[in-house]
PDB file as gemmi writes it, atoms N, CA and C in Angstrom:
CRYST1    1.000    1.000    1.000  90.00  90.00  90.00 P 1                      
ATOM      1  N   MET A   1     116.236  -7.867  93.016  1.00  0.00           N  
ATOM      2  CA  MET A   1     117.756  -7.597  92.196  1.00  0.00           C  
ATOM      3  C   MET A   1     118.644  -8.596  92.326  1.00  0.00           C  
ATOM      4  N   ALA A   2     119.157  -8.939  91.195  1.00  0.00           N  
ATOM      5  CA  ALA A   2     120.152  -9.771  91.113  1.00  0.00           C  
ATOM      6  C   ALA A   2     121.558  -9.410  91.097  1.00  0.00           C  
ATOM      7  N   GLU A   3     122.172  -8.722  92.019  1.00  0.00           N  
ATOM      8  CA  GLU A   3     123.745  -8.244  92.093  1.00  0.00           C  
ATOM      9  C   GLU A   3     124.631  -9.370  91.982  1.00  0.00           C  
ATOM     10  N   ILE A   4     125.573  -9.220  91.303  1.00  0.00           N  
ATOM     11  CA  ILE A   4     126.601 -10.054  91.284  1.00  0.00           C  
ATOM     12  C   ILE A   4     128.036  -9.383  91.805  1.00  0.00           C  
ATOM     13  N   THR A   5     128.834  -9.644  92.450  1.00  0.00           N  
ATOM     14  CA  THR A   5     130.092  -8.954  92.814  1.00  0.00           C  
ATOM     15  C   THR A   5     131.116  -9.740  92.312  1.00  0.00           C  
ATOM     16  N   VAL A   6     132.013  -8.952  91.511  1.00  0.00           N  
ATOM     17  CA  VAL A   6     133.195  -9.620  90.830  1.00  0.00           C  
ATOM     18  C   VAL A   6     134.332  -9.065  91.244  1.00  0.00           C  
ATOM     19  N   PHE A   7     135.511  -9.683  91.530  1.00  0.00           N  
ATOM     20  CA  PHE A   7     136.767  -9.274  92.004  1.00  0.00           C  
ATOM     21  C   PHE A   7     137.864  -9.674  90.809  1.00  0.00           C  
ATOM     22  N   VAL A   8     138.592  -8.601  90.291  1.00  0.00           N  
ATOM     23  CA  VAL A   8     139.302  -8.680  89.296  1.00  0.00           C  
ATOM     24  C   VAL A   8     140.775  -8.196  89.387  1.00  0.00           C  
ATOM     25  N   ALA A   9     141.674  -8.771  88.728  1.00  0.00           N  
ATOM     26  CA  ALA A   9     143.038  -8.566  88.742  1.00  0.00           C  
ATOM     27  C   ALA A   9     143.207  -8.066  87.244  1.00  0.00           C  
ATOM     28  N   LEU A  10     143.672  -6.807  86.919  1.00  0.00           N  
ATOM     29  CA  LEU A  10     144.158  -6.140  85.700  1.00  0.00           C  
ATOM     30  C   LEU A  10     145.678  -6.022  85.494  1.00  0.00           C  
ATOM     31  N   PRO A  11     146.376  -6.391  84.486  1.00  0.00           N  
ATOM     32  CA  PRO A  11     147.547  -5.960  84.248  1.00  0.00           C  
ATOM     33  C   PRO A  11     147.614  -4.823  83.348  1.00  0.00           C  
ATOM     34  N   PHE A  12     148.805  -4.052  83.331  1.00  0.00           N  
ATOM     35  CA  PHE A  12     149.010  -3.089  82.517  1.00  0.00           C  
ATOM     36  C   PHE A  12     150.535  -3.025  81.864  1.00  0.00           C  
ATOM     37  N   ASP A  13     150.596  -2.808  80.678  1.00  0.00           N  
ATOM     38  CA  ASP A  13     151.756  -2.968  79.967  1.00  0.00           C  
ATOM     39  C   ASP A  13     152.417  -1.589  79.126  1.00  0.00           C  
ATOM     40  N   PHE A  14     153.351  -1.513  78.946  1.00  0.00           N  
ATOM     41  CA  PHE A  14     154.138  -0.376  78.213  1.00  0.00           C  
ATOM     42  C   PHE A  14     153.745  -0.515  76.658  1.00  0.00           C  
ATOM     43  N   VAL A  15     153.187   0.431  75.997  1.00  0.00           N  
ATOM     44  CA  VAL A  15     152.672   0.024  74.603  1.00  0.00           C  
ATOM     45  C   VAL A  15     152.956   1.617  74.071  1.00  0.00           C  
ATOM     46  N   ASP A  16     153.600   1.461  72.983  1.00  0.00           N  
ATOM     47  CA  ASP A  16     153.952   2.626  72.065  1.00  0.00           C  
ATOM     48  C   ASP A  16     154.081   3.935  72.879  1.00  0.00           C  
ATOM     49  N   GLY A  17     155.165   4.113  73.826  1.00  0.00           N  
ATOM     50  CA  GLY A  17     155.078   5.290  74.546  1.00  0.00           C  
ATOM     51  C   GLY A  17     154.092   5.493  75.862  1.00  0.00           C  
ATOM     52  N   GLY A  18     153.116   4.711  75.759  1.00  0.00           N  
ATOM     53  CA  GLY A  18     152.041   4.930  76.862  1.00  0.00           C  
ATOM     54  C   GLY A  18     151.725   3.707  77.870  1.00  0.00           C  
ATOM     55  N   ILE A  19     150.752   3.446  78.302  1.00  0.00           N  
ATOM     56  CA  ILE A  19     150.448   2.127  79.116  1.00  0.00           C  
ATOM     57  C   ILE A  19     148.998   1.862  78.811  1.00  0.00           C  
ATOM     58  N   ALA A  20     149.059   0.559  78.644  1.00  0.00           N  
ATOM     59  CA  ALA A  20     147.703  -0.250  78.291  1.00  0.00           C  
ATOM     60  C   ALA A  20     147.092  -1.263  78.934  1.00  0.00           C  
ATOM     61  N   ALA A  21     145.870  -1.484  79.350  1.00  0.00           N  
ATOM     62  CA  ALA A  21     145.458  -2.499  80.343  1.00  0.00           C  
ATOM     63  C   ALA A  21     145.494  -3.755  79.314  1.00  0.00           C  
ATOM     64  N   GLY A  22     145.616  -4.841  79.993  1.00  0.00           N  
ATOM     65  CA  GLY A  22     145.868  -6.227  79.556  1.00  0.00           C  
ATOM     66  C   GLY A  22     144.570  -6.890  79.567  1.00  0.00           C  
ATOM     67  N   GLU A  23     144.483  -8.273  79.859  1.00  0.00           N  
ATOM     68  CA  GLU A  23     143.328  -9.110  79.899  1.00  0.00           C  
ATOM     69  C   GLU A  23     142.803  -9.071  81.339  1.00  0.00           C  
ATOM     70  N   PRO A  24     141.694  -8.805  81.730  1.00  0.00           N  
ATOM     71  CA  PRO A  24     141.482  -9.079  82.982  1.00  0.00           C  
ATOM     72  C   PRO A  24     141.378 -10.488  83.513  1.00  0.00           C  
ATOM     73  N   VAL A  25     141.414 -10.704  84.738  1.00  0.00           N  
ATOM     74  CA  VAL A  25     141.449 -12.015  85.348  1.00  0.00           C  
ATOM     75  C   VAL A  25     140.470 -11.875  86.388  1.00  0.00           C  
ATOM     76  N   GLU A  26     139.186 -12.619  86.498  1.00  0.00           N  
ATOM     77  CA  GLU A  26     138.378 -12.688  87.684  1.00  0.00           C  
ATOM     78  C   GLU A  26     138.834 -13.712  88.867  1.00  0.00           C  
ATOM     79  N   CYS A  27     138.826 -13.169  89.903  1.00  0.00           N  
ATOM     80  CA  CYS A  27     139.285 -13.871  91.097  1.00  0.00           C  
ATOM     81  C   CYS A  27     137.903 -14.321  91.977  1.00  0.00           C  
ATOM     82  N   ALA A  28     138.382 -15.177  93.145  1.00  0.00           N  
ATOM     83  CA  ALA A  28     137.345 -15.562  94.037  1.00  0.00           C  
ATOM     84  C   ALA A  28     137.194 -14.686  94.982  1.00  0.00           C  
ATOM     85  N   SER A  29     137.952 -13.697  95.469  1.00  0.00           N  
ATOM     86  CA  SER A  29     137.873 -13.016  96.517  1.00  0.00           C  
ATOM     87  C   SER A  29     138.613 -11.966  96.545  1.00  0.00           C  
ATOM     88  N   PRO A  30     138.375 -10.794  97.350  1.00  0.00           N  
ATOM     89  CA  PRO A  30     139.294  -9.758  97.162  1.00  0.00           C  
ATOM     90  C   PRO A  30     140.899  -9.868  97.510  1.00  0.00           C  
ATOM     91  N   ALA A  31     140.947 -10.803  98.522  1.00  0.00           N  
ATOM     92  CA  ALA A  31     142.363 -11.257  98.571  1.00  0.00           C  
ATOM     93  C   ALA A  31     142.957 -11.840  97.374  1.00  0.00           C  
ATOM     94  N   ALA A  32     142.464 -12.603  96.923  1.00  0.00           N  
ATOM     95  CA  ALA A  32     142.709 -13.449  95.668  1.00  0.00           C  
ATOM     96  C   ALA A  32     143.249 -12.280  94.272  1.00  0.00           C  
ATOM     97  N   ALA A  33     142.146 -11.130  94.213  1.00  0.00           N  
ATOM     98  CA  ALA A  33     142.611 -10.420  93.340  1.00  0.00           C  
ATOM     99  C   ALA A  33     143.740  -9.504  93.618  1.00  0.00           C  
ATOM    100  N   ILE A  34     143.989  -9.154  94.738  1.00  0.00           N  
ATOM    101  CA  ILE A  34     145.232  -8.325  95.246  1.00  0.00           C  
ATOM    102  C   ILE A  34     146.360  -9.242  95.100  1.00  0.00           C  
ATOM    103  N   GLU A  35     146.483 -10.512  95.438  1.00  0.00           N  
ATOM    104  CA  GLU A  35     147.565 -11.550  95.219  1.00  0.00           C  
ATOM    105  C   GLU A  35     147.961 -11.631  93.874  1.00  0.00           C  
ATOM    106  N   ARG A  36     146.651 -11.776  92.916  1.00  0.00           N  
ATOM    107  CA  ARG A  36     146.964 -12.061  91.581  1.00  0.00           C  
ATOM    108  C   ARG A  36     147.686 -10.744  90.948  1.00  0.00           C  
ATOM    109  N   ALA A  37     147.079  -9.765  91.158  1.00  0.00           N  
ATOM    110  CA  ALA A  37     147.451  -8.360  90.765  1.00  0.00           C  
ATOM    111  C   ALA A  37     148.968  -8.059  91.320  1.00  0.00           C  
ATOM    112  N   GLN A  38     149.396  -8.337  92.378  1.00  0.00           N  
ATOM    113  CA  GLN A  38     150.838  -8.398  92.538  1.00  0.00           C  
ATOM    114  C   GLN A  38     151.600  -9.174  91.845  1.00  0.00           C  
ATOM    115  N   GLY A  39     151.274 -10.562  91.588  1.00  0.00           N  
ATOM    116  CA  GLY A  39     151.998 -11.301  91.027  1.00  0.00           C  
ATOM    117  C   GLY A  39     152.181 -10.975  89.447  1.00  0.00           C  
ATOM    118  N   LEU A  40     150.930 -10.466  89.046  1.00  0.00           N  
ATOM    119  CA  LEU A  40     151.105 -10.020  87.526  1.00  0.00           C  
ATOM    120  C   LEU A  40     152.150  -9.171  87.438  1.00  0.00           C  
ATOM    121  N   TRP A  41     152.503  -8.126  88.398  1.00  0.00           N  
ATOM    122  CA  TRP A  41     153.037  -7.049  88.452  1.00  0.00           C  
ATOM    123  C   TRP A  41     154.770  -7.554  88.608  1.00  0.00           C  
ATOM    124  N   LYS A  42     154.791  -8.153  89.887  1.00  0.00           N  
ATOM    125  CA  LYS A  42     156.107  -8.683  90.449  1.00  0.00           C  
ATOM    126  C   LYS A  42     156.659  -9.907  89.499  1.00  0.00           C  
ATOM    127  N   VAL A  43     155.942 -10.931  89.468  1.00  0.00           N  
ATOM    128  CA  VAL A  43     156.351 -12.237  88.836  1.00  0.00           C  
ATOM    129  C   VAL A  43     156.452 -12.202  87.467  1.00  0.00           C  
ATOM    130  N   PHE A  44     155.383 -11.549  86.750  1.00  0.00           N  
ATOM    131  CA  PHE A  44     155.211 -11.848  85.280  1.00  0.00           C  
ATOM    132  C   PHE A  44     155.692 -10.635  84.495  1.00  0.00           C  
ATOM    133  N   GLY A  45     156.075  -9.694  85.450  1.00  0.00           N  
ATOM    134  CA  GLY A  45     156.825  -8.307  84.665  1.00  0.00           C  
ATOM    135  C   GLY A  45     155.928  -7.455  83.873  1.00  0.00           C  
ATOM    136  N   HIS A  46     154.693  -7.543  84.217  1.00  0.00           N  
ATOM    137  CA  HIS A  46     153.971  -6.213  83.428  1.00  0.00           C  
ATOM    138  C   HIS A  46     154.263  -4.958  84.200  1.00  0.00           C  
ATOM    139  N   ALA A  47     153.914  -3.891  83.539  1.00  0.00           N  
ATOM    140  CA  ALA A  47     154.400  -2.391  84.018  1.00  0.00           C  
ATOM    141  C   ALA A  47     153.774  -2.215  85.575  1.00  0.00           C  
ATOM    142  N   GLY A  48     152.555  -2.790  85.386  1.00  0.00           N  
ATOM    143  CA  GLY A  48     151.629  -2.422  86.557  1.00  0.00           C  
ATOM    144  C   GLY A  48     150.467  -3.247  86.620  1.00  0.00           C  
ATOM    145  N   ALA A  49     149.679  -3.181  87.938  1.00  0.00           N  
ATOM    146  CA  ALA A  49     148.366  -4.032  87.848  1.00  0.00           C  
ATOM    147  C   ALA A  49     147.640  -3.471  88.778  1.00  0.00           C  
ATOM    148  N   ILE A  50     146.370  -3.652  88.860  1.00  0.00           N  
ATOM    149  CA  ILE A  50     145.525  -3.349  89.970  1.00  0.00           C  
ATOM    150  C   ILE A  50     144.440  -4.410  90.366  1.00  0.00           C  
ATOM    151  N   ALA A  51     144.140  -4.339  91.375  1.00  0.00           N  
ATOM    152  CA  ALA A  51     143.017  -5.454  91.872  1.00  0.00           C  
ATOM    153  C   ALA A  51     141.662  -4.481  92.199  1.00  0.00           C  
ATOM    154  N   PHE A  52     140.658  -4.817  91.587  1.00  0.00           N  
ATOM    155  CA  PHE A  52     139.366  -4.025  91.670  1.00  0.00           C  
ATOM    156  C   PHE A  52     138.096  -4.780  92.039  1.00  0.00           C  
ATOM    157  N   VAL A  53     137.242  -4.324  92.522  1.00  0.00           N  
ATOM    158  CA  VAL A  53     135.729  -4.819  92.724  1.00  0.00           C  
ATOM    159  C   VAL A  53     134.773  -4.187  91.977  1.00  0.00           C  
ATOM    160  N   ARG A  54     133.802  -4.818  91.419  1.00  0.00           N  
ATOM    161  CA  ARG A  54     132.584  -4.326  90.923  1.00  0.00           C  
ATOM    162  C   ARG A  54     131.499  -5.231  91.086  1.00  0.00           C  
ATOM    163  N   THR A  55     130.172  -4.528  91.310  1.00  0.00           N  
ATOM    164  CA  THR A  55     129.074  -5.109  91.370  1.00  0.00           C  
ATOM    165  C   THR A  55     128.072  -4.959  89.945  1.00  0.00           C  
ATOM    166  N   THR A  56     127.563  -5.797  89.760  1.00  0.00           N  
ATOM    167  CA  THR A  56     126.801  -5.508  88.289  1.00  0.00           C  
ATOM    168  C   THR A  56     125.319  -6.294  88.677  1.00  0.00           C  
ATOM    169  N   ASP A  57     124.397  -5.431  88.148  1.00  0.00           N  
ATOM    170  CA  ASP A  57     122.951  -6.162  88.105  1.00  0.00           C  
ATOM    171  C   ASP A  57     122.687  -6.584  86.649  1.00  0.00           C  
ATOM    172  N   PHE A  58     122.584  -7.774  86.444  1.00  0.00           N  
ATOM    173  CA  PHE A  58     122.531  -8.339  85.092  1.00  0.00           C  
ATOM    174  C   PHE A  58     121.100  -8.223  84.692  1.00  0.00           C  
ATOM    175  N   GLU A  59     119.984  -8.325  85.481  1.00  0.00           N  
ATOM    176  CA  GLU A  59     118.701  -7.982  85.159  1.00  0.00           C  
ATOM    177  C   GLU A  59     118.037  -6.782  84.408  1.00  0.00           C  
ATOM    178  N   ILE A  60     119.026  -5.593  84.866  1.00  0.00           N  
ATOM    179  CA  ILE A  60     118.652  -4.338  84.226  1.00  0.00           C  
ATOM    180  C   ILE A  60     120.035  -3.691  83.434  1.00  0.00           C  
ATOM    181  N   GLY A  61     121.192  -4.832  83.357  1.00  0.00           N  
ATOM    182  CA  GLY A  61     122.327  -4.445  82.377  1.00  0.00           C  
ATOM    183  C   GLY A  61     123.022  -3.196  83.149  1.00  0.00           C  
ATOM    184  N   LYS A  62     123.019  -3.068  84.521  1.00  0.00           N  
ATOM    185  CA  LYS A  62     123.805  -2.005  85.236  1.00  0.00           C  
ATOM    186  C   LYS A  62     125.120  -2.429  85.603  1.00  0.00           C  
ATOM    187  N   PHE A  63     126.166  -1.682  85.079  1.00  0.00           N  
ATOM    188  CA  PHE A  63     127.398  -1.854  85.846  1.00  0.00           C  
ATOM    189  C   PHE A  63     127.908  -0.806  86.787  1.00  0.00           C  
ATOM    190  N   ASN A  64     127.923  -1.082  87.948  1.00  0.00           N  
ATOM    191  CA  ASN A  64     128.224  -0.139  88.773  1.00  0.00           C  
ATOM    192  C   ASN A  64     129.841   0.392  88.950  1.00  0.00           C  
ATOM    193  N   ASP A  65     130.204   1.586  89.497  1.00  0.00           N  
ATOM    194  CA  ASP A  65     131.557   1.849  89.156  1.00  0.00           C  
ATOM    195  C   ASP A  65     132.432   0.716  89.919  1.00  0.00           C  
ATOM    196  N   LYS A  66     133.708   0.832  89.471  1.00  0.00           N  
ATOM    197  CA  LYS A  66     134.831  -0.118  90.058  1.00  0.00           C  
ATOM    198  C   LYS A  66     135.282   0.700  91.481  1.00  0.00           C  
ATOM    199  N   ARG A  67     135.872  -0.150  92.436  1.00  0.00           N  
ATOM    200  CA  ARG A  67     136.338   0.278  93.425  1.00  0.00           C  
ATOM    201  C   ARG A  67     137.593  -0.549  93.507  1.00  0.00           C  
ATOM    202  N   VAL A  68     138.744   0.456  93.125  1.00  0.00           N  
ATOM    203  CA  VAL A  68     140.221  -0.211  93.277  1.00  0.00           C  
ATOM    204  C   VAL A  68     140.712  -0.640  94.711  1.00  0.00           C  
ATOM    205  N   LEU A  69     140.977  -1.812  95.016  1.00  0.00           N  
ATOM    206  CA  LEU A  69     141.461  -2.439  95.994  1.00  0.00           C  
ATOM    207  C   LEU A  69     142.987  -2.211  96.479  1.00  0.00           C  
ATOM    208  N   ARG A  70     143.864  -2.291  95.152  1.00  0.00           N  
ATOM    209  CA  ARG A  70     145.388  -2.043  95.444  1.00  0.00           C  
ATOM    210  C   ARG A  70     145.602  -1.928  94.081  1.00  0.00           C  
ATOM    211  N   ARG A  71     146.843  -1.079  94.030  1.00  0.00           N  
ATOM    212  CA  ARG A  71     147.501  -0.675  92.680  1.00  0.00           C  
ATOM    213  C   ARG A  71     149.193  -1.106  93.139  1.00  0.00           C  
ATOM    214  N   PHE A  72     149.619  -1.541  91.948  1.00  0.00           N  
ATOM    215  CA  PHE A  72     151.136  -2.054  91.941  1.00  0.00           C  
ATOM    216  C   PHE A  72     151.786  -1.435  90.524  1.00  0.00           C  
ATOM    217  N   GLY A  73     152.844  -0.839  90.894  1.00  0.00           N  
ATOM    218  CA  GLY A  73     153.496  -0.215  89.784  1.00  0.00           C  
ATOM    219  C   GLY A  73     152.966   0.775  88.888  1.00  0.00           C  
ATOM    220  N   HIS A  74     153.003   0.719  87.645  1.00  0.00           N  
ATOM    221  CA  HIS A  74     152.398   1.816  86.801  1.00  0.00           C  
ATOM    222  C   HIS A  74     151.236   1.442  86.070  1.00  0.00           C  
ATOM    223  N   VAL A  75     150.278   2.248  86.154  1.00  0.00           N  
ATOM    224  CA  VAL A  75     148.925   2.136  85.714  1.00  0.00           C  
ATOM    225  C   VAL A  75     148.377   3.416  85.248  1.00  0.00           C  
ATOM    226  N   THR A  76     147.209   3.198  84.322  1.00  0.00           N  
ATOM    227  CA  THR A  76     146.621   4.438  83.694  1.00  0.00           C  
ATOM    228  C   THR A  76     146.119   5.455  84.590  1.00  0.00           C  
ATOM    229  N   ASP A  77     146.237   6.692  84.176  1.00  0.00           N  
ATOM    230  CA  ASP A  77     145.581   7.656  85.206  1.00  0.00           C  
ATOM    231  C   ASP A  77     144.297   7.371  85.621  1.00  0.00           C  
ATOM    232  N   GLU A  78     143.241   6.703  84.863  1.00  0.00           N  
ATOM    233  CA  GLU A  78     142.086   6.214  85.228  1.00  0.00           C  
ATOM    234  C   GLU A  78     141.989   5.670  86.565  1.00  0.00           C  
ATOM    235  N   TYR A  79     143.146   4.823  86.754  1.00  0.00           N  
ATOM    236  CA  TYR A  79     142.999   4.081  88.173  1.00  0.00           C  
ATOM    237  C   TYR A  79     143.885   4.654  89.316  1.00  0.00           C  
ATOM    238  N   ARG A  80     144.583   5.769  89.141  1.00  0.00           N  
ATOM    239  CA  ARG A  80     145.055   6.487  90.257  1.00  0.00           C  
ATOM    240  C   ARG A  80     144.248   7.146  91.308  1.00  0.00           C  
TER     241      ARG A  80                                                      
END                                                                             
C-alpha cells in the first residue's frame, strides 16, 4: 500500500451572503499547515481558514477522511 499524507491549509471567503472555500495550499508538516492557515486568515484577510491532514492511497484511488488540525475565523459548517 502506497499511502501518502498531505497537510493542507484552506482559506474561506464571504461570497454572495455565504462562505466558500478558496484554493488549498499543500504544506510540508502539520505545524506548517496550521501556521499557513492562521496567516491566510489573520494576515491576508480571508473570512477564515483551516489546517487539515488527509491520507491518500493512490494505488487504489482511495481518499481517506480529512482530520481538521485547527480552525480560524469563519468556515463552512462542514469543517466545524
